[in-house]
C-alpha positions as CSV (number, residue, x, y, z in Angstrom):
1,X,36.4,56.7,21.5
2,X,34.8,59.8,20.3
3,X,32.5,61.6,22.8
4,X,29.7,64.1,22.4
5,X,30.9,67.6,22.9
6,X,27.5,68.5,24.5
7,X,27.0,65.9,27.2
8,X,30.2,63.8,27.3
9,X,28.5,60.5,26.3
10,X,30.5,58.0,24.1
11,X,29.1,58.4,20.6
12,X,27.5,55.3,19.1
13,X,25.3,54.4,16.1
14,X,23.5,51.2,17.2
15,X,20.8,52.1,19.8
16,X,18.6,55.2,19.2
17,X,17.3,55.0,22.7
18,X,20.7,54.8,24.4
19,X,22.9,57.8,25.4
20,X,25.4,58.9,22.7
21,X,23.4,57.8,19.7
22,X,24.0,59.6,16.4
23,X,22.9,58.4,13.0
24,X,25.8,60.2,11.3
25,X,29.5,59.3,11.1
26,X,31.8,62.1,12.3
27,X,29.2,63.9,14.3
28,X,30.4,66.1,17.2
29,X,27.1,65.9,19.0
30,X,24.8,63.0,19.8
31,X,21.2,63.2,18.4
32,X,19.8,64.0,21.9
33,X,22.0,67.0,22.4
34,X,21.5,68.2,18.8
35,X,17.7,68.1,19.2
36,X,17.9,69.8,22.7
37,X,20.1,72.6,21.4
38,X,18.2,73.3,18.3
39,X,14.6,72.3,19.0
40,X,14.3,71.9,22.8
41,X,13.1,68.4,22.0
42,X,13.9,65.7,24.7
43,X,14.3,62.4,22.8
44,X,15.7,60.4,25.7
45,X,15.1,61.2,29.4
46,X,18.1,60.7,31.7
47,X,16.8,62.4,34.9
48,X,17.3,59.0,36.5
49,X,19.8,56.2,35.8
50,X,23.1,57.9,36.6
51,X,24.4,56.6,40.0
52,X,25.0,59.7,42.2
53,X,27.2,57.7,44.6
54,X,29.4,56.5,41.7
55,X,29.8,60.1,40.5
56,X,30.7,61.4,44.0
57,X,33.2,58.5,44.5
58,X,34.9,59.2,41.2
59,X,35.2,62.9,42.1
60,X,36.5,62.1,45.6
61,X,39.3,59.9,44.0
62,X,40.5,62.7,41.9
63,X,43.3,65.2,42.8
64,X,41.4,68.4,41.9
65,X,39.8,71.7,42.8
66,X,36.1,71.5,43.2
67,X,33.8,74.1,41.6
68,X,30.5,73.4,43.2
69,X,27.5,74.9,41.4
70,X,24.3,75.5,43.5
71,X,21.1,77.0,42.1
72,X,20.1,80.0,44.3
73,X,16.4,79.6,43.4
74,X,16.5,75.9,44.4
75,X,19.2,76.2,47.1
76,X,18.0,73.6,49.6
77,X,17.8,70.9,46.9
78,X,21.3,71.9,45.8
79,X,22.9,71.2,49.2
80,X,24.7,67.8,49.4
81,X,24.7,66.7,53.0
82,X,28.0,65.7,54.4
83,X,29.9,67.3,51.5
84,X,33.0,67.9,53.5
85,X,33.1,64.3,54.6
86,X,32.5,63.0,51.1
87,X,35.2,65.3,49.7
88,X,37.5,65.4,52.7
89,X,40.6,67.6,52.1
90,X,39.3,69.1,48.8
91,X,39.4,72.8,48.1
92,X,35.9,73.9,47.2
93,X,34.8,77.1,45.3
94,X,31.0,77.6,45.5
95,X,29.3,79.2,42.5
96,X,25.7,80.2,43.2
97,X,24.0,80.2,39.9
98,X,20.9,82.0,38.6
99,X,21.4,85.2,40.5
100,X,19.3,86.9,37.8
101,X,16.2,84.8,38.9
102,X,16.1,86.3,42.4
103,X,14.4,89.7,43.0
104,X,16.6,92.9,43.0
105,X,15.6,93.6,46.6
106,X,17.9,90.7,47.6
107,X,21.3,92.3,47.3
108,X,24.6,90.4,47.1
109,X,25.5,91.0,50.7
110,X,22.1,89.5,51.9
111,X,22.6,86.5,49.6
112,X,26.1,85.9,51.0
113,X,24.9,86.1,54.6
114,X,22.1,83.6,53.8
115,X,24.4,81.1,52.0
116,X,27.2,81.2,54.6
117,X,24.5,80.8,57.4
118,X,23.0,77.7,55.7
119,X,26.5,76.2,55.0
120,X,27.4,76.7,58.7
121,X,24.3,74.8,59.7
122,X,25.2,72.0,57.4
123,X,28.8,71.9,58.6
124,X,30.2,72.6,55.1
125,X,33.2,74.9,54.5
126,X,34.3,76.4,51.3
127,X,37.2,78.5,50.0
128,X,35.1,81.3,48.5
129,X,31.6,82.1,47.3
130,X,30.9,83.6,43.9
131,X,27.5,84.6,42.5
132,X,26.9,83.9,38.9
133,X,24.3,84.5,36.2
134,X,24.1,83.7,32.5
135,X,23.2,87.4,32.0
136,X,26.3,89.5,31.2
137,X,28.4,86.4,32.1
138,X,28.2,87.5,35.8
139,X,30.9,85.9,38.0
140,X,33.1,84.7,35.1
141,X,36.2,86.7,35.9
142,X,35.8,86.1,39.6
143,X,35.8,82.3,39.0
144,X,38.8,82.5,36.8
145,X,40.7,84.4,39.4
146,X,39.7,82.0,42.2
147,X,40.7,79.0,40.0
148,X,44.1,80.7,39.3
149,X,44.6,81.1,43.1
150,X,43.4,77.6,44.2
151,X,43.9,75.1,41.4
152,X,47.7,74.9,41.7
153,X,48.1,72.8,38.5
154,X,45.1,70.5,39.3
155,X,42.0,70.1,37.1
156,X,38.8,71.9,38.1
157,X,35.9,69.5,38.6
158,X,32.6,71.2,38.1
159,X,29.9,69.4,40.1
160,X,26.4,70.0,41.5
161,X,22.9,68.7,41.5
162,X,21.1,68.1,38.2
163,X,19.7,71.3,36.7
164,X,22.0,73.5,38.8
165,X,23.4,75.4,35.8
166,X,26.8,73.7,35.5
167,X,26.8,73.6,31.7
168,X,25.6,77.2,31.4
169,X,28.4,78.4,33.7
170,X,31.0,76.5,31.7
171,X,29.7,77.9,28.4
172,X,30.0,81.4,30.0
173,X,33.6,80.6,31.0
174,X,34.4,79.4,27.5
175,X,32.5,82.3,25.9
176,X,30.5,80.0,23.6
177,X,27.7,77.4,23.7
178,X,29.7,74.2,23.3
179,X,27.9,72.3,26.1
180,X,24.3,71.3,25.9
181,X,22.0,73.5,28.1
182,X,18.4,72.6,28.8
183,X,15.8,72.7,31.6
184,X,15.7,68.9,31.8
185,X,17.6,67.3,34.6
186,X,20.3,64.8,33.4
187,X,21.6,66.8,30.4
188,X,25.3,66.0,31.1
189,X,25.8,62.2,31.0
190,X,29.5,61.6,31.6
191,X,32.7,63.3,32.7
192,X,33.6,65.7,29.9
193,X,37.1,67.4,29.8
194,X,37.4,70.9,28.6
195,X,40.3,73.3,28.1
196,X,39.5,76.9,29.1
197,X,42.4,79.4,28.8
198,X,44.9,76.5,29.3
199,X,43.2,75.3,32.5
200,X,41.5,71.8,32.4
201,X,37.9,71.8,33.6
202,X,35.8,68.6,33.9
203,X,32.1,68.8,33.6
204,X,30.3,66.0,35.5
205,X,26.8,64.4,35.4
206,X,24.4,66.2,37.7
207,X,23.9,64.6,41.1
208,X,20.3,63.2,41.0
209,X,17.8,65.4,42.9
210,X,15.9,62.5,44.3
211,X,13.5,64.4,46.7
212,X,12.6,67.2,44.3
213,X,9.2,68.0,42.8
214,X,11.1,68.1,39.4
215,X,11.3,64.3,39.6
216,X,7.5,64.0,40.2
217,X,6.2,65.7,37.1
218,X,6.0,65.2,33.4
219,X,9.0,66.7,31.7
220,X,6.8,68.8,29.4
221,X,5.6,70.6,32.6
222,X,9.0,71.8,33.6
223,X,8.7,74.8,31.3
224,X,6.0,76.1,33.7
225,X,7.6,75.0,37.0
226,X,11.1,76.4,36.4
227,X,11.1,80.2,36.3
228,X,12.5,81.6,33.0
229,X,12.8,85.2,34.3
230,X,13.2,87.2,37.5
231,X,10.8,86.2,40.2
232,X,7.9,88.6,40.9
233,X,6.8,88.2,44.6
234,X,3.1,87.4,44.9
235,X,1.8,88.9,48.1
236,X,-1.3,87.8,50.1
237,X,-2.6,89.4,53.3
238,X,-4.0,86.9,55.8
239,X,-6.7,86.6,58.4
240,X,-8.1,83.4,59.9
241,X,-7.4,80.0,58.3
242,X,-6.2,80.3,54.7
243,X,-5.3,77.7,52.1
244,X,-3.3,78.1,48.9
245,X,-3.1,75.5,46.1
246,X,-0.1,75.9,43.8
247,X,-1.5,74.4,40.6
248,X,-2.2,70.8,41.3
249,X,1.3,70.3,42.7
250,X,1.3,71.4,46.3
251,X,-1.0,73.0,49.0
252,X,-0.1,75.4,51.9
253,X,-2.6,75.7,54.8
254,X,-2.0,78.6,57.2
255,X,-3.9,78.5,60.5
256,X,-5.0,81.2,63.0
257,X,-3.5,84.1,60.9
258,X,-3.8,87.6,62.4
259,X,-2.1,90.6,60.6
260,X,-0.1,88.1,58.7
261,X,1.2,87.7,55.1
262,X,2.3,85.1,52.7
263,X,4.6,85.9,49.8
264,X,5.2,83.3,47.1
265,X,8.4,83.1,45.1
266,X,7.6,80.7,42.3
267,X,7.4,80.6,38.5
268,X,4.8,83.2,37.3
269,X,3.5,80.5,34.9
270,X,2.0,78.6,37.9
271,X,-1.4,79.7,39.2
272,X,-2.1,80.1,42.9
273,X,-5.6,79.5,44.1
274,X,-6.7,80.9,47.5
275,X,-9.5,79.7,49.7
276,X,-10.4,78.7,53.2
277,X,-8.8,75.8,55.0
278,X,-12.3,74.3,55.8
279,X,-13.0,74.0,52.1
280,X,-9.5,73.0,50.9
281,X,-9.8,69.2,50.8
282,X,-13.1,69.4,48.8
283,X,-11.7,72.0,46.4
284,X,-8.5,70.0,45.9
285,X,-10.4,66.8,45.1
286,X,-12.8,68.6,42.7
287,X,-10.3,70.8,40.8
288,X,-7.0,68.9,40.7
289,X,-6.2,68.1,37.1
290,X,-8.7,70.6,35.7
291,X,-8.5,74.0,37.3
292,X,-5.5,73.0,39.4
293,X,-2.8,72.2,36.9
294,X,-0.1,71.0,36.3
295,X,-0.3,67.9,38.5
296,X,2.3,65.4,39.9
297,X,2.8,62.0,38.5
298,X,2.8,60.8,42.2
299,X,-0.8,60.4,43.3
300,X,0.0,60.0,47.1
301,X,0.5,63.2,49.1
302,X,2.4,63.7,52.3
303,X,1.9,66.4,54.9
304,X,4.5,68.5,56.8
305,X,3.3,70.6,59.8
306,X,5.2,73.1,61.9
307,X,4.3,75.7,64.5
308,X,5.4,79.1,63.3
309,X,7.9,80.4,65.8
310,X,10.2,82.5,63.6
311,X,9.0,86.1,62.8
312,X,9.7,85.5,59.1
313,X,9.9,81.9,57.8
314,X,10.4,80.4,54.4
315,X,8.5,77.3,53.5
316,X,10.7,75.7,50.7
317,X,9.5,73.0,48.4
318,X,12.4,71.4,46.6
319,X,12.1,72.2,42.8
320,X,9.1,74.5,43.2
321,X,10.3,77.6,45.0
322,X,9.2,79.0,48.4
323,X,6.7,81.0,50.4
324,X,7.7,83.5,53.0
325,X,5.2,83.7,55.9
326,X,5.3,86.5,58.5
327,X,3.2,88.0,61.2
328,X,0.9,86.2,63.8
329,X,0.2,82.7,62.8
330,X,-0.4,79.3,64.5
331,X,0.6,76.3,62.4
332,X,1.8,75.9,58.9
333,X,0.9,72.7,57.0
334,X,2.3,71.7,53.6
335,X,1.0,69.0,51.3
336,X,3.3,67.8,48.6
337,X,3.7,64.6,46.5
338,X,5.1,61.7,48.5
339,X,8.9,61.8,48.5
340,X,9.3,65.6,48.0
341,X,11.3,67.4,50.5
342,X,10.1,70.5,52.4
343,X,12.4,72.8,54.4
344,X,11.4,75.4,57.0
345,X,14.1,78.0,57.3
346,X,14.8,81.5,58.4
347,X,13.6,83.9,55.6
348,X,16.1,84.5,52.8
349,X,14.5,87.9,52.1
């Protein structure tokens, strides 16, 4: 059976709404991949529907080296809890993608300390860590050297959360754009074997990011939510009780601020609206969907609250980015669409 070179789906000519459809005999790419590659046009959404447990079980049953791709911008969403248990005995190389998105003030050494600290907290061990970027094919030679050291004749299975940058990394390793790349979660639909310099690599469907904001918005809004270029920190000095609306997607309320600051690391296409906590509910109700845009497809909101005890703390919203709060502050409350995960962690920067 012929498979699509872009996403790995079995090519078929019967159902235009099903994966792998192509109207032409002998096509190398399905219609969905062709339109994504040439027009950025999503004809069929596959951000849900691929069983993450089935993908992980299939990987666990393979005798392979794991190349685990995690998006540095969306690091918390990229972590797969219990990975060492799920992939017991596997050698794991971690490739942290999208290094170019983070500010230059965050050097490689700081990133490595941050990543290893978070992995230790999760009880996850890896063979080595490599930082990658689509710019200048950063990390390509380091990955090839690590694969040469650890593969030992086994295939390399490339895995990670949906939208983590697996296909981009593999294209960089190949030196071409064979695989379909897009901002839409669920681009790779099946296991897809590739030969790179005589070494077998296997691209896999992205593990569904169930608790991410990316699953709670219209797919046409992803272009504004996912940063396309290096993050520019947005800095706010704080006194009293301050509230910030990030479009119509999330709200951050900071109480009893004194000589404090809040720095946002989000897409510069999203607007941040600042106000007082006492007016926040009324402003949210009045402006959501008009001034506060884009909005979530999930109407219900949930609230996370924590007392700020760390000197510098990141408030991370899966899929959206993070805010770093520092200085004297009482409590931090975060409002996000129901089902979206929020992490409070020691500051990355």
